[in-house]
ZAMARGU-4260 file (C-alpha; in steps of 0.2 Angstrom, whole numbers, plus 5000, padded with zeros to 4 digits):
<rodrens>
0) 5085/5174/4975 | 5088/5187/4988 | 5106/5193/4993 | 5108/5206/5007 | 5124/5214/5013
5) 5126/5221/5031 | 5142/5225/5040 | 5151/5218/5024 | 5143/5201/5027 | 5132/5194/5013
10) 5117/5183/5016 | 5111/5173/5000 | 5095/5164/5000 | 5099/5146/4996 | 5089/5136/4983
15) 5075/5125/4989 | 5059/5129/4998 | 5063/5124/5016 | 5051/5109/5016 | 5055/5091/5021
20) 5053/5086/5002 | 5063/5101/4996 | 5075/5108/5009 | 5085/5123/5007 | 5102/5118/4999
25) 5116/5126/5009 | 5130/5128/4996 | 5141/5142/5004 | 5145/5152/5019 | 5133/5165/5012
30) 5119/5152/5012 | 5123/5148/5030 | 5123/5166/5036 | 5106/5168/5028 | 5099/5156/5041
35) 5107/5165/5055 | 5104/5183/5050 | 5093/5195/5059 | 5076/5200/5052 | 5084/5217/5048
40) 5096/5208/5036 | 5084/5195/5030 | 5066/5201/5033 | 5057/5188/5022 | 5056/5175/5028
45) 5059/5181/5046 | 5069/5171/5058 | 5054/5162/5065 | 5051/5155/5048 | 5069/5152/5044
50) 5072/5143/5060 | 5058/5131/5058 | 5063/5126/5040 | 5073/5111/5034 | 5091/5112/5027
55) 5103/5101/5017 | 5121/5105/5016 | 5128/5100/5000 | 5146/5104/5001 | 5161/5109/5012
60) 5160/5126/5019 | 5176/5136/5024 | 5170/5148/5037 | 5187/5155/5042 | 5182/5173/5038
65) 5169/5173/5052 | 5184/5177/5063 | 5182/5196/5058 | 5163/5197/5057 | 5154/5210/5068
70) 5170/5217/5076 | 5176/5200/5081 | 5159/5193/5088 | 5159/5181/5073 | 5145/5171/5067
75) 5128/5174/5075 | 5120/5158/5083 | 5105/5150/5074 | 5091/5149/5087 | 5089/5158/5103
80) 5080/5156/5120 | 5065/5166/5112 | 5065/5159/5095 | 5072/5141/5095 | 5078/5132/5080
85) 5064/5119/5077 | 5068/5114/5059 | 5081/5101/5054 | 5099/5103/5047 | 5106/5089/5038
90) 5125/5091/5036 | 5125/5077/5023 | 5142/5072/5031 | 5150/5088/5026 | 5161/5099/5036
95) 5160/5118/5041 | 5178/5123/5045 | 5185/5136/5056 | 5168/5144/5061 | 5170/5157/5075
100) 5156/5161/5087 | 5162/5174/5099 | 5147/5182/5106 | 5152/5180/5124 | 5133/5178/5128
105) 5122/5164/5134 | 5117/5150/5121 | 5132/5151/5111 | 5136/5138/5097 | 5132/5136/5079
110) 5115/5133/5085 | 5111/5144/5101 | 5095/5134/5106 | 5088/5119/5097 | 5069/5117/5102
115) 5060/5101/5105 | 5056/5098/5087 | 5073/5103/5080 | 5086/5091/5074 | 5104/5092/5068
120) 5112/5077/5061 | 5126/5072/5049 | 5136/5087/5052 | 5155/5089/5056 | 5161/5106/5063
125) 5178/5114/5067 | 5173/5129/5078 | 5179/5141/5090 | 5165/5146/5102 | 5166/5158/5116
130) 5151/5162/5127 | 5144/5164/5144 | 5132/5150/5150 | 5126/5136/5139 | 5140/5135/5127
135) 5143/5121/5114 | 5151/5117/5097 | 5135/5112/5089 | 5122/5119/5102 | 5122/5130/5117
140) 5106/5121/5123 | 5097/5107/5114 | 5080/5101/5118 | 5080/5092/5101 | 5090/5078/5094
145) 5108/5079/5089 | 5115/5063/5080 | 5129/5058/5069 | 5139/5074/5072 | 5157/5078/5076
150) 5166/5093/5083 | 5184/5092/5079 | 5198/5105/5084 | 5195/5123/5089 | 5191/5129/5106
155) 5175/5129/5116 | 5175/5141/5131 | 5162/5148/5143 | 5157/5149/5161 | 5144/5136/5166
160) 5136/5122/5156 | 5150/5121/5143 | 5151/5105/5132 | 5161/5100/5117 | 5145/5096/5107
165) 5131/5104/5118 | 5131/5115/5133 | 5116/5106/5139 | 5106/5091/5133 | 5088/5089/5136
170) 5083/5077/5123 | 5095/5066/5114 | 5113/5065/5108 | 5117/5049/5099 | 5132/5043/5088
175) 5142/5059/5090 | 5160/5062/5095 | 5172/5077/5099 | 5191/5078/5097 | 5196/5095/5103
180) 5214/5094/5107 | 5231/5101/5101 | 5230/5118/5109 | 5211/5119/5110 | 5200/5112/5124
185) 5183/5112/5132 | 5185/5125/5146 | 5174/5133/5159 | 5170/5135/5177 | 5156/5123/5181
190) 5147/5108/5173 | 5160/5106/5159 | 5160/5090/5148 | 5168/5083/5133 | 5151/5080/5125
195) 5138/5089/5136 | 5141/5101/5150 | 5125/5095/5158 | 5115/5080/5153 | 5097/5078/5158
200) 5091/5065/5145 | 5098/5052/5133 | 5117/5053/5128 | 5122/5036/5120 | 5134/5028/5108
205) 5146/5043/5108 | 5164/5046/5112 | 5176/5060/5116 | 5195/5063/5114 | 5194/5081/5120
210) 5204/5090/5133 | 5191/5096/5146 | 5196/5108/5160 | 5186/5117/5173 | 5183/5119/5192
215) 5167/5111/5197 | 5159/5095/5190 | 5171/5091/5175 | 5169/5075/5165 | 5176/5067/5149
220) 5158/5064/5143 | 5147/5075/5154 | 5151/5087/5168 | 5134/5084/5177 | 5122/5070/5174
225) 5106/5075/5181 | 5092/5064/5187 | 5084/5061/5170 | 5101/5059/5162 | 5105/5042/5154
230) 5122/5039/5148 | 5126/5023/5139 | 5139/5015/5128 | 5150/5030/5128 | 5169/5031/5131
235) 5182/5045/5134 | 5200/5045/5132 | 5203/5064/5133 | 5212/5073/5148 | 5201/5079/5162
240) 5206/5091/5175 | 5196/5100/5189 | 5196/5105/5207 | 5179/5098/5213 | 5171/5082/5206
245) 5182/5079/5191 | 5178/5062/5182 | 5185/5052/5168 | 5168/5050/5161 | 5156/5060/5172
250) 5160/5073/5184 | 5145/5073/5195 | 5130/5061/5194 | 5114/5067/5202 | 5105/5050/5202
255) 5106/5049/5184 | 5110/5032/5175 | 5127/5028/5168 | 5129/5011/5160 | 5141/5001/5148
260) 5153/5016/5147 | 5172/5018/5149 | 5185/5030/5152 | 5204/5028/5150 | 5212/5030/5167
265) 5229/5034/5160 | 5225/5047/5146 | 5211/5055/5156 | 5223/5057/5171 | 5207/5052/5182
270) 5210/5036/5191 | 5195/5030/5201 | 5185/5047/5202 | 5170/5047/5191 | 5151/5050/5193
275) 5149/5033/5184 | 5156/5021/5171 | 5171/5010/5171 | 5189/5015/5172 | 5200/5005/5160
280) 5217/5005/5152 | 5223/5009/5134 | 5226/4991/5128 | 5209/4985/5134 | 5200/5000/5127
285) 5207/4996/5110 | 5199/4979/5111 | 5182/4975/5104 | 5179/4962/5118 | 5179/4976/5131
290) 5163/4983/5123 | 5155/4967/5117 | 5154/4962/5135 | 5143/4977/5137 | 5132/4973/5122
295) 5139/4987/5111 | 5133/4984/5093 | 5147/4982/5080 | 5137/4974/5067 | 5136/4982/5049
300) 5117/4981/5050 | 5117/4990/5067 | 5126/5004/5059 | 5133/5010/5075 | 5151/5005/5080
305) 5166/4998/5071 | 5185/4995/5075 | 5201/4995/5065 | 5218/4997/5073 | 5223/5008/5059
310) 5210/5021/5064 | 5205/5032/5079 | 5221/5026/5088 | 5214/5009/5089 | 5198/5014/5099
315) 5180/5011/5092 | 5173/5023/5080 | 5156/5027/5073 | 5152/5018/5057 | 5146/5035/5049
320) 5164/5041/5050 | 5166/5030/5034 | 5183/5022/5039 | 5185/5004/5034 | 5180/4992/5047
325) 5189/4976/5053 | 5179/4960/5053 | 5176/4957/5071 | 5172/4939/5077 | 5155/4939/5085
330) 5152/4920/5085 | 5133/4924/5084 | 5128/4906/5078 | 5143/4895/5079 | 5162/4893/5080
335) 5164/4892/5061 | 5175/4905/5053 | 5166/4901/5036 | 5149/4907/5042 | 5146/4924/5036
340) 5134/4928/5050 | 5147/4926/5063 | 5156/4941/5058 | 5152/4960/5061 | 5152/4964/5043
345) 5141/4949/5038 | 5154/4942/5026 | 5168/4930/5027 | 5185/4939/5028 | 5196/4939/5013
350) 5215/4943/5011 | 5211/4962/5011 | 5201/4962/5027 | 5208/4966/5045 | 5201/4953/5057
355) 5198/4955/5076 | 5195/4940/5086 | 5185/4945/5102 | 5182/4935/5117 | 5165/4929/5114
360) 5156/4913/5120 | 5158/4904/5103 | 5177/4904/5101 | 5183/4905/5083 | 5188/4889/5074
365) 5195/4886/5057 | 5188/4869/5053 | 5198/4854/5047 | 5193/4857/5029 | 5192/4876/5030
370) 5203/4889/5022 | 5205/4906/5030 | 5212/4923/5024 | 5214/4940/5031 | 5226/4955/5031
375) 5230/4960/5049 | 5225/4948/5063 | 5222/4953/5081 | 5217/4940/5094 | 5212/4950/5109
380) 5214/4946/5128 | 5205/4931/5133 | 5200/4927/5115 | 5205/4911/5106 | 5207/4905/5089
385) 5209/4886/5084 | 5216/4880/5068 | 5210/4862/5067 | 5220/4848/5059 | 5218/4851/5040
390) 5213/4869/5042 | 5223/4883/5034 | 5226/4901/5038 | 5235/4914/5028 | 5238/4932/5035
395) 5243/4945/5022 | 5248/4957/5036 | 5253/4957/5054 | 5248/4946/5068 | 5245/4953/5086
400) 5241/4939/5098 | 5235/4944/5116 | 5224/4929/5118 | 5227/4910/5113 | 5230/4903/5096
405) 5230/4884/5095 | 5236/4875/5079 | 5231/4857/5079 | 5238/4842/5069 | 5234/4823/5070
410) 5249/4812/5066 | 5238/4799/5057 | 5247/4782/5057 | 5250/4766/5067 | 5259/4766/5084
415) 5277/4771/5082 | 5274/4777/5065 | 5287/4789/5059 | 5282/4807/5054 | 5292/4822/5047
420) 5285/4837/5056 | 5287/4856/5058 | 5281/4870/5069 | 5270/4883/5062 | 5274/4894/5078
425) 5289/4896/5088 | 5285/4886/5104 | 5293/4876/5118 | 5292/4857/5113 | 5290/4851/5130
430) 5276/4864/5134 | 5265/4859/5120 | 5263/4840/5122 | 5277/4835/5110 | 5289/4831/5123
435) 5294/4813/5119 | 5291/4800/5133 | 5301/4784/5136 | 5294/4775/5121 | 5294/4790/5110
440) 5306/4798/5098 | 5309/4816/5093 | 5324/4819/5081 | 5333/4834/5072 | 5345/4830/5058
445) 5363/4836/5057 | 5370/4835/5039 | 5388/4837/5043 | 5398/4821/5040 | 5394/4807/5045
450) 5375/4813/5045 | 5367/4811/5062 | 5349/4810/5069 | 5350/4819/5086 | 5337/4815/5099
455) 5328/4828/5109 | 5332/4818/5124 | 5350/4820/5122 | 5355/4835/5132 | 5373/4831/5137
460) 5383/4822/5123 | 5388/4833/5109 | 5380/4836/5097 | 5365/4839/5108 | 5348/4843/5102
465) 5349/4861/5106 | 5366/4863/5098 | 5359/4856/5082 | 5342/4864/5083 | 5347/4881/5090
470) 5336/4879/5105 | 5323/4867/5113 | 5309/4876/5104 | 5301/4872/5087 | 5312/4883/5076
475) 5303/4891/5061 | 5309/4882/5045 | 5316/4867/5054 | 5310/4850/5051 | 5310/4835/5064
480) 5307/4816/5063 | 5295/4810/5077 | 5287/4794/5082 | 5275/4792/5096 | 5270/4776/5105
485) 5251/4779/5102 | 5239/4777/5087 | 5237/4793/5077 | 5242/4805/5091 | 5233/4822/5091
490) 5246/4836/5094 | 5245/4855/5095 | 5255/4870/5096 | 5250/4886/5106 | 5258/4902/5100
495) 5259/4916/5087 | 5259/4908/5070 | 5275/4912/5059 | 5273/4924/5045 | 5285/4934/5034
500) 5302/4928/5029 | 5310/4913/5037 | 5328/4908/5034 | 5336/4891/5035 | 5354/4889/5033
505) 5358/4874/5021 | 5372/4862/5024 | 5382/4851/5012 | 5398/4844/5020 | 5404/4839/5003
510) 5406/4820/5006 | 5400/4806/5017 | 5408/4792/5026 | 5393/4782/5021 | 5384/4778/5005
515) 5371/4792/5005 | 5374/4808/4995 | 5379/4824/5005 | 5368/4839/5006 | 5352/4832/5014
520) 5343/4845/5024 | 5328/4842/5035 | 5317/4858/5032 | 5299/4861/5038 | 5284/4872/5032
525) 5285/4886/5045 | 5267/4893/5041 | 5249/4888/5047 | 5245/4886/5028 | 5252/4875/5015
530) 5267/4881/5004 | 5268/4878/4985 | 5285/4871/4982 | 5283/4877/4964 | 5283/4895/4969
535) 5299/4893/4980 | 5316/4898/4974 | 5324/4881/4972 | 5340/4886/4964 | 5351/4881/4979
540) 5345/4863/4978 | 5351/4849/4966 | 5334/4845/4961 | 5316/4852/4961 | 5309/4839/4974
545) 5304/4839/4992 | 5305/4822/5000 | 5292/4818/5013 | 5291/4801/5023 | 5273/4795/5023
550) 5269/4781/5035 | 5252/4779/5027 | 5258/4778/5009 | 5248/4766/4998 | 5257/4750/4996
555) 5268/4752/5012 | 5276/4766/5021 | 5290/4776/5012 | 5295/4792/5004 | 5284/4803/4993
560) 5292/4816/4981 | 5284/4833/4979 | 5289/4840/4962 | 5292/4858/4963 | 5294/4859/4944
565) 5275/4857/4943 | 5261/4868/4948 | 5252/4865/4965 | 5266/4856/4973 | 5259/4858/4990
570) 5267/4855/5007 | 5255/4855/5021 | 5256/4864/5038 | 5266/4855/5051 | 5275/4845/5037
575) 5293/4842/5038 | 5303/4837/5022 | 5320/4833/5015 | 5329/4843/5001 | 5346/4840/4994
580) 5357/4856/4994 | 5371/4859/4981 | 5389/4859/4987 | 5390/4877/4982 | 5375/4880/4994
585) 5384/4876/5010 | 5380/4889/5023 | 5369/4898/5012 | 5351/4903/5017 | 5336/4896/5009
590) 5321/4908/5013 | 5303/4904/5015 | 5292/4919/5010 | 5274/4924/5012 | 5273/4923/4993
595) 5274/4904/4993 | 5260/4901/5005 | 5244/4894/4998 | 5229/4883/5002 | 5227/4866/4996
600) 5239/4854/5003 | 5235/4840/5015 | 5247/4833/5028 | 5256/4818/5020 | 5246/4819/5004
605) 5256/4813/4990 | 5260/4827/4978 | 5272/4816/4967 | 5273/4817/4949 | 5258/4809/4941
610) 5261/4810/4922 | 5271/4797/4913 | 5273/4778/4915 | 5270/4771/4932 | 5277/4754/4935
615) 5273/4744/4951 | 5283/4730/4960 | 5271/4720/4971 | 5275/4706/4984 | 5261/4699/4995
620) 5252/4714/5002 | 5265/4727/4998 | 5270/4737/4983 | 5281/4751/4977 | 5281/4761/4961
625) 5293/4770/4950 | 5289/4784/4937 | 5296/4787/4920 | 5290/4803/4911 | 5295/4814/4897
630) 5304/4831/4900 | 5312/4840/4885 | 5323/4849/4896 | 5329/4833/4904 | 5344/4822/4901
635) 5347/4803/4902 | 5359/4807/4916 | 5352/4812/4933 | 5346/4830/4933 | 5335/4843/4941
640) 5319/4834/4935 | 5323/4818/4943 | 5318/4813/4960 | 5330/4802/4970 | 5325/4785/4977
645) 5324/4784/4996 | 5320/4768/5004 | 5306/4764/5016 | 5310/4761/5035 | 5299/4745/5033
650) 5310/4732/5027 | 5295/4721/5022 | 5290/4734/5008 | 5299/4730/4991 | 5307/4744/4983
655) 5307/4749/4964 | 5317/4762/4955 | 5323/4766/4938 | 5341/4771/4935 | 5348/4785/4925
660) 5362/4782/4912 | 5375/4787/4926 | 5367/4774/4937 | 5358/4785/4950 | 5343/4777/4958
665) 5327/4787/4954 | 5309/4787/4960 | 5305/4799/4946 | 5315/4797/4930 | 5313/4811/4918
670) 5319/4808/4900 | 5320/4818/4884 | 5309/4814/4870 | 5324/4812/4859 | 5331/4797/4869
675) 5314/4789/4873 | 5319/4774/4863 | 5334/4769/4874 | 5332/4755/4886 | 5329/4760/4904
680) 5336/4750/4918 | 5325/4745/4933 | 5332/4742/4950 | 5324/4733/4965 | 5327/4730/4983
685) 5318/4714/4988 | 5314/4710/5006 | 5314/4691/5004 | 5315/4677/4992 | 5299/4674/4984
690) 5287/4678/4970 | 5286/4696/4963 | 5275/4705/4950 | 5279/4720/4939 | 5263/4729/4933
695) 5261/4744/4922 | 5249/4755/4933 | 5249/4770/4921 | 5254/4771/4903 | 5259/4786/4892
700) 5253/4788/4875 | 5270/4794/4869 | 5282/4783/4878 | 5271/4768/4875 | 5262/4772/4859
705) 5265/4754/4853 | 5266/4746/4870 | 5279/4744/4884 | 5291/4730/4884 | 5300/4722/4899
710) 5317/4713/4896 | 5321/4700/4909 | 5340/4697/4905 | 5341/4683/4918 | 5327/4673/4910
715) 5331/4678/4892 | 5313/4684/4889 | 5305/4699/4882 | 5288/4703/4889 | 5274/4716/4883
720) 5271/4724/4900 | 5257/4735/4893 | 5247/4719/4890 | 5249/4710/4906 | 5259/4709/4922
725) 5275/4700/4923 | 5279/4688/4937 | 5296/4682/4942 | 5305/4674/4957 | 5320/4681/4965
730) 5331/4680/4980 | 5332/4693/4994 | 5343/4708/4990 | 5347/4721/4977 | 5344/4718/4958
735) 5351/4732/4947 | 5356/4722/4931 | 5341/4710/4927 | 5327/4721/4920 | 5326/4734/4906
740) 5311/4744/4900 | 5310/4747/4882 | 5300/4763/4878 | 5295/4770/4861 | 5297/4753/4852
745) 5287/4753/4836 | 5285/4734/4833 | 5291/4718/4842 | 5285/4701/4846 | 5289/4691/4862
750) 5304/4681/4858 | 5319/4673/4865 | 5335/4684/4866 | 5342/4675/4850 | 5326/4680/4840
755) 5325/4698/4848 | 5325/4712/4836 | 5321/4729/4843 | 5314/4743/4832 | 5310/4761/4837
760) 5309/4778/4829 | 5320/4793/4834 | 5326/4809/4826 | 5317/4804/4809 | 5327/4787/4809
765) 5321/4769/4811 | 5333/4761/4822 | 5336/4742/4822 | 5345/4733/4836 | 5349/4714/4835
770) 5348/4713/4816 | 5366/4709/4813 | 5362/4692/4805 | 5352/4701/4791 | 5360/4709/4776
775) 5346/4718/4768 | 5330/4729/4774 | 5316/4734/4763 | 5302/4746/4768 | 5285/4743/4759
780) 5268/4751/4760 | 5252/4741/4762 | 5250/4740/4743 | 5267/4731/4742 | 5276/4745/4734
785) 5294/4746/4739 | 5298/4763/4747 | 5316/4760/4752 | 5330/4746/4751 | 5346/4747/4760
790) 5360/4735/4763 | 5363/4732/4782 | 5381/4733/4789 | 5380/4718/4801 | 5382/4730/4816
795) 5371/4727/4832 | 5363/4745/4830 | 5359/4751/4813 | 5347/4764/4806 | 5337/4768/4790
800) 5328/4785/4786 | 5310/4786/4791 | 5298/4789/4777 | 5290/4806/4775 | 5272/4798/4775
805) 5263/4792/4790 | 5253/4776/4792 | 5256/4758/4793 | 5271/4750/4784 | 5280/4733/4783
810) 5298/4732/4786 | 5306/4716/4779 | 5323/4709/4784 | 5332/4697/4773 | 5346/4685/4779
815) 5354/4669/4774 | 5339/4657/4772 | 5327/4668/4782 | 5316/4683/4782 | 5307/4693/4795
820) 5293/4705/4793 | 5288/4718/4805 | 5273/4730/4805 | 5277/4748/4808 | 5265/4762/4813
825) 5272/4779/4809 | 5263/4795/4815
</rodrens>
């Protein structure tokens, strides 16, 4: 390896042989100078050999010391008019920083003259270049190819043919940019351009943010585009100023071609004067649709352009720059969000990806069964996004809507079916097809005593709809009750979807002049996705449930209860729901947050508790159900684990509920294991006199380990409901005292009330009820061995200690002239 010092500069021969297969490896400023040095400094190989060789830069190079070289002349250009650079220089994406080329002569730049066979690519440069004619950051004059290069910062000055990248282009410049601002500029007298001073060949897929100043033929991309020049798919945002022929894109176009290219009218200060291209505005130039309309390639496979509003001031940038690209909607094959090939990146966006929806022929749809995620979402001018009924969108970041976002919802049901709804965007009710006609209804709920449904049509009598709702719009977080005089009406909202925190002020007026409890509030899912009620902060409510009216509920319309105490408690988009606020929560805010959003819920889908016992009351074609389940944290009185019973609006549907020990009617009754043996009261609301049937629809292996028994107090019967349904006749109205369910019973036979003895296990005791006519109890194993004998007290409820063993046992009760034996199975 040869090192040669001259004028205190050192030229060090790089490793490698200069061939395509084994290029010279440029690892330092001394290696770089070795290429440029004169034959006096580096006689072997001479310039003619060095300037025909191949180079690969393998690291960042700080060239700031060149400012003092050669009495201020700086770094000598590589290649000249007489010995052109015909080799290749691959910058490998590396930067040469603060290099000074201050020759003041023609052909000034890092490369003075690139010959027809020469190429420079993958190089980033921060230069200060001063010359006479043919002055540029990368090359004074290029007859070769320059691609994937950038000139950033510094200052480029000369007389004629001065460009930020090349003074004159006679072959090809592609995928390059310049950004020479902040005190620096591209400056000269004639033919001055942000990329090329004079362009006489292909200049494509490039951009400039540079400040360009001159007197004659001054342009943001090229000062002078000659007859063979072809400028395509370029843009300029930099300031352009000149006396004669200034242009935002091209200063003077001498019969050359300019296509699919743009300049910023505002930032360039050039309104309509350009030798070609289209003047536009900042907002439009920051939208992919502007460029897609001119067939710019934003695909990952095309490896040319990308966009992300976080980079390059929102303008397009070149993929080789390495910045994260947004997923741009191209709609290549369809309107389907879930088709990877429709996106610029060839993949379906996820929650980490920025999404740009461009105005292409195939408008973007999130289908009825589709889920969509992204980070920031931008819908561009004239672009559209439709979320079909049943579709779901979650945005982790911000939403910018300059186009049209439509959220659709079909209110499945009969004519005049009642639905609880909400708005996933703030939008005028009347402008979005929700405006109720003469035979339609649209209500908001006012909790304050006495509790009032306020119609949208009420605009004069207080409380008016706008007084209660806060406006005539869909308000984020509010719920509404609606009914339309049409079958399954299809509704939609056009607007910007809600995201972020949404607050709802809860009310509990403390008492009511009617029979319902206070604290009922009608909320609504404010997002275009489901929410998981399990993830919500429910501490302001008296129970864990959200109550939704479902006109399509199996067995007949009525309320479904979404249990927030269980996982995956989904409430769908557009869904309104009732909650019960605690008295202490009056005027406190419940807050919907992004954290509770989730995919999975379906509008009106029943998310009620599904474990435990489910008992059904049937009449004709209608039925209704009640649930009893085990919860160790529950009590026999009404608590947070219990769902209140709300009745159907359809009076033909029979209603069934269980009752807590404090006589609260419950759709879901959660009881502790320790009290599983206590009888549970069933209540009913019967629509008419007639025949009714009670059925055990779902059993529970703990609650009904030995069967489930129904006590009919009116008829004096005791029926094993786990074996077969029970039919009875009754008059219209409420029944709260007739039926009891007996869970956890160990052994019993169907008897009349006079023969009824109930036996169950609880807290390691065997309890007996109805054994007051017996004076002694004996517990035997199957071999007839006596395990325990106790004297009974004659009380209605008595207990004996449970044996430590498990298995099948015989309990014998002795009375005056009678004996009863019962089989017990103890786990």
